[in-house]
C-alpha positions as CSV (number, residue, x, y, z in Angstrom):
1,M,34.6,16.5,-42.1
2,S,38.2,16.0,-43.6
3,R,41.4,16.9,-41.6
4,L,44.6,18.2,-43.0
5,N,47.9,17.3,-41.6
6,F,50.9,19.1,-42.7
7,T,53.4,16.2,-41.5
8,G,51.5,13.8,-43.7
9,R,51.5,11.4,-41.5
10,G,31.7,-11.4,-18.2
11,Q,28.1,-11.9,-16.9
12,F,26.0,-9.7,-15.0
13,S,22.6,-10.4,-13.0
14,N,19.6,-9.2,-14.4
15,R,19.3,-6.6,-11.5
16,A,22.7,-5.3,-12.3
17,A,22.0,-5.1,-16.1
18,V,19.0,-3.0,-15.4
19,I,21.0,-0.6,-13.3
20,L,23.8,-0.5,-15.8
21,G,21.3,-0.1,-18.7
22,F,19.7,3.0,-17.0
23,G,23.3,4.3,-16.2
24,A,24.5,4.0,-20.0
25,L,21.3,5.7,-20.9
26,F,21.9,8.6,-18.4
27,L,25.6,8.9,-19.8
28,I,24.8,8.8,-23.5
29,S,22.0,11.6,-22.8
30,L,24.5,13.6,-21.1
31,F,26.9,13.3,-23.7
32,A,24.4,14.0,-26.5
33,A,23.6,17.4,-24.8
34,G,27.1,18.2,-24.6
35,R,27.5,17.9,-28.3
36,I,24.4,19.7,-29.6
37,G,26.1,22.8,-29.9
38,L,28.8,21.2,-32.2
39,A,26.2,20.7,-35.1
40,W,26.8,22.6,-38.4
41,E,24.5,24.4,-40.6
42,A,24.6,23.4,-44.3
43,Q,25.8,26.9,-45.3
44,D,28.8,26.6,-42.8
45,L,29.6,22.9,-43.8
46,K,29.8,24.5,-47.4
47,A,32.1,27.3,-46.4
48,F,34.5,24.8,-44.4
49,E,34.9,22.6,-47.5
50,K,35.3,25.7,-49.6
51,A,38.4,26.4,-47.2
52,N,39.6,22.9,-47.2
53,Q,39.7,23.3,-51.0
54,D,41.6,26.4,-50.8
55,Y,44.1,24.9,-48.4
56,R,44.8,21.8,-50.7
57,Q,45.4,24.2,-53.7
58,G,48.0,26.1,-51.7
59,R,45.7,29.3,-51.2
60,F,46.6,29.8,-47.6
61,P,45.5,33.2,-46.9
62,K,42.1,32.6,-48.7
63,A,41.7,29.2,-46.7
64,L,42.8,31.0,-43.4
65,E,40.1,33.7,-44.0
66,G,37.6,31.0,-44.3
67,Y,38.4,29.1,-41.1
68,Q,38.8,32.4,-39.1
69,S,35.2,33.5,-40.3
70,L,33.8,29.8,-39.2
71,A,35.8,30.0,-35.9
72,Q,33.8,33.1,-34.8
73,K,30.4,30.9,-34.6
74,S,31.5,27.5,-34.1
75,S,33.8,25.5,-31.4
76,D,34.5,22.3,-33.4
77,P,38.1,20.7,-33.0
78,V,38.3,19.9,-36.5
79,L,38.0,23.6,-37.5
80,F,40.7,24.8,-35.0
81,Y,43.0,22.1,-36.4
82,N,42.7,23.3,-39.7
83,L,43.0,26.8,-38.6
84,G,46.5,25.8,-37.0
85,N,47.6,24.1,-40.3
86,A,46.8,27.4,-42.3
87,R,48.4,29.5,-39.7
88,F,51.4,27.4,-39.7
89,R,51.7,27.5,-43.6
90,L,51.8,31.3,-43.3
91,G,54.5,31.3,-40.7
92,N,52.3,32.4,-38.0
93,L,53.7,30.6,-35.2
94,G,52.1,31.9,-32.1
95,E,48.5,31.7,-33.9
96,A,49.2,28.3,-35.1
97,I,50.0,27.1,-31.5
98,L,47.2,28.7,-30.2
99,A,44.8,27.1,-32.6
100,Y,46.1,23.6,-32.0
101,E,45.9,24.1,-28.3
102,R,42.1,25.2,-28.6
103,A,41.7,22.2,-30.6
104,K,43.4,19.9,-28.0
105,W,41.0,21.6,-25.3
106,L,38.1,20.3,-27.4
107,E,39.2,17.0,-28.4
108,P,42.1,16.4,-25.8
109,R,43.1,12.7,-27.0
110,D,43.0,13.5,-30.7
111,P,46.7,12.1,-32.1
112,D,46.8,14.4,-35.0
113,I,46.2,17.4,-32.9
114,R,48.8,16.3,-30.3
115,H,51.4,15.4,-32.9
116,N,51.0,18.9,-34.6
117,L,51.2,20.8,-31.4
118,R,54.1,18.8,-30.2
119,Y,55.9,19.6,-33.3
120,L,55.6,23.1,-33.2
121,Q,56.5,23.4,-29.5
122,D,59.6,21.5,-30.4
123,S,60.6,23.8,-32.8
124,L,60.4,26.8,-30.7
125,E,64.1,28.4,-30.4
126,Y,63.6,29.7,-26.9
127,R,62.1,27.6,-24.1
128,I,61.9,28.1,-20.3
129,E,63.0,25.3,-17.9
130,D,60.2,23.6,-16.1
131,K,61.0,23.6,-12.5
132,R,57.8,22.5,-11.1
133,S,57.7,19.3,-9.2
134,G,57.2,16.0,-11.2
135,Y,54.0,15.5,-9.5
136,V,52.5,18.7,-10.8
137,Q,53.9,18.0,-14.2
138,A,52.5,14.5,-14.2
139,G,49.1,15.8,-12.9
140,E,49.0,18.4,-15.7
141,K,49.9,15.9,-18.5
142,F,47.2,13.5,-17.2
143,L,44.5,16.0,-17.0
144,S,45.4,17.0,-20.6
145,Y,43.8,13.7,-21.8
146,F,40.4,14.5,-20.7
147,S,38.0,17.5,-21.0
148,E,36.4,19.2,-18.1
149,K,32.9,18.0,-19.6
150,E,34.1,14.3,-19.6
151,I,35.5,14.1,-16.2
152,G,32.0,15.7,-14.8
153,F,30.1,13.1,-16.8
154,A,32.1,10.3,-15.3
155,A,31.6,11.7,-12.0
156,L,27.9,12.0,-12.5
157,F,27.8,8.6,-14.1
158,A,29.4,7.3,-10.8
159,F,27.1,8.8,-8.5
160,F,23.8,7.8,-10.4
161,L,24.9,4.3,-10.2
162,L,25.8,4.5,-6.5
163,M,22.3,6.2,-5.8
164,T,20.6,3.7,-8.0
165,G,22.3,0.8,-6.2
166,W,21.2,2.2,-2.8
167,A,17.8,2.9,-3.9
168,V,17.6,-0.7,-5.3
169,S,19.0,-2.3,-2.0
170,L,16.2,-0.2,0.1
171,F,13.6,-1.6,-2.3
172,F,14.6,-5.4,-2.2
173,R,16.0,-5.0,1.3
174,G,18.2,-8.0,0.5
175,A,21.7,-6.3,0.0
176,P,23.9,-5.2,2.9
177,P,24.0,-1.4,3.1
178,W,27.8,-0.9,2.3
179,G,29.1,-3.9,0.0
180,W,32.2,-3.7,-1.8
181,P,30.4,-2.7,-5.1
182,R,28.8,0.5,-3.6
183,K,32.2,1.3,-1.7
184,L,34.0,1.0,-5.2
185,L,31.4,3.5,-7.0
186,L,31.7,5.9,-4.0
187,A,35.5,5.8,-4.5
188,L,35.4,6.3,-8.2
189,F,32.8,9.3,-7.7
190,L,35.1,10.8,-5.0
191,L,38.1,10.3,-7.6
192,F,36.4,11.9,-10.4
193,A,34.8,14.7,-8.3
194,A,38.6,15.2,-7.1
195,L,39.7,15.2,-10.9
196,G,36.9,17.6,-11.8
197,A,37.9,20.2,-9.2
198,A,41.3,19.9,-10.3
199,K,40.3,20.4,-14.2
200,N,38.1,23.4,-13.2
201,I,40.9,25.0,-11.3
202,Q,43.3,24.4,-14.3
203,N,40.6,25.6,-16.8
204,H,39.2,28.7,-14.9
205,F,41.6,30.0,-12.1
206,I,44.8,29.2,-13.5
207,R,44.2,29.6,-17.0
208,S,46.7,28.7,-20.0
209,A,47.6,31.5,-22.4
210,I,50.2,31.7,-25.3
211,V,52.4,34.4,-26.3
212,M,51.1,36.0,-29.4
213,V,54.2,38.5,-30.4
214,K,57.6,37.9,-31.3
215,E,58.9,39.3,-28.0
216,A,56.6,40.2,-25.0
217,P,58.0,42.0,-22.1
218,V,57.0,40.5,-18.5
219,R,57.0,43.4,-15.9
220,Y,57.1,43.7,-12.3
221,G,54.0,45.6,-12.0
222,P,50.8,46.4,-14.5
223,S,52.0,49.4,-16.0
224,E,54.6,50.4,-19.0
225,G,56.6,52.2,-16.4
226,D,57.3,49.1,-14.3
227,Q,60.9,47.5,-15.0
228,V,61.1,44.4,-17.2
229,A,61.9,41.0,-15.4
230,V,62.0,38.9,-18.4
231,R,61.4,38.9,-22.3
232,L,59.1,35.9,-23.7
233,R,59.2,34.8,-27.1
234,E,56.2,33.9,-29.5
235,G,54.6,30.7,-28.8
236,L,55.6,30.2,-25.1
237,K,52.8,29.1,-22.8
238,V,52.1,31.1,-19.6
239,Y,49.5,30.8,-16.9
240,V,47.3,33.5,-16.1
241,V,46.5,33.8,-12.2
242,D,45.0,37.5,-12.0
243,R,43.6,40.2,-14.3
244,R,43.9,44.0,-13.7
245,A,42.3,46.5,-16.4
246,D,44.6,45.6,-19.4
247,W,47.2,43.6,-17.7
248,S,47.4,40.0,-16.5
249,R,49.7,38.6,-13.9
250,V,51.2,35.4,-15.4
251,L,52.9,32.6,-13.9
252,L,56.0,30.9,-15.7
253,V,57.0,27.2,-15.3
254,N,60.3,28.1,-13.7
255,G,58.4,29.7,-10.7
256,E,58.8,33.2,-11.8
257,S,56.0,35.6,-12.2
258,G,55.0,39.1,-13.7
259,W,52.7,41.1,-15.5
260,M,51.9,41.1,-19.2
261,D,49.8,43.4,-21.6
262,N,46.7,41.7,-22.5
263,Q,47.5,42.5,-26.2
264,H,50.6,40.2,-26.0
265,I,48.8,37.1,-24.9
266,A,45.7,35.0,-25.5
267,E,44.0,32.5,-23.4
268,I,43.4,29.1,-24.7
269,R,40.0,28.4,-23.3
270,L,37.1,29.4,-25.4
271,K,34.6,31.7,-23.9
């Protein structure tokens, strides 16, 4: 499917080969299982191409209508990427950033998505100073290049190879119980498991959200009667750490926190 860009822009032993071959098949099957849900029906593909045509001919409201209709039943990064382009053309900054963030959530290393998202974030007039430690910022940046599913697959693949190697050594009784290859696989499995846990926390417990209105008050408590602590502008990212009825407690990168009306923000993570 076509994309739109508003910026223009060595040798192994037989035994090892068998183990790696089974491991590759295992990983491919897992990856394929994760992509089945992204298949498009013929009528949806036709509607997508029609929205692309509307976009190319400058009919941005019509293109936006088509993309939004498809987004209600499909989670494809290309769709959200084009949806972000259409919203940007119509001046909907918060909506455009949200669409790009969702596209990046689905396809984290796509250069076009990351470029357009960075372009819009750099254009924000109001920003919050990031006072988090360098380790936290670097960790968040590193994790943003991988999806939770990819890290989980990598951990499962390492675990599969580890268990396969252990089973082969028991069968042949020729290899030492803990040689360096299995120690390396164990270390990789533990590393990917730790990264998976961190990504899970990032996606499900400290959830990223985008401010969707021109000016959104952050209050000291979850009610209209509570005092306003700070006001945030459209397009800024916050981190949702708690929910209570129609309110969300958010954390800002400068360390401040407060409560926001759920109508003023939208979570990046797709349901």
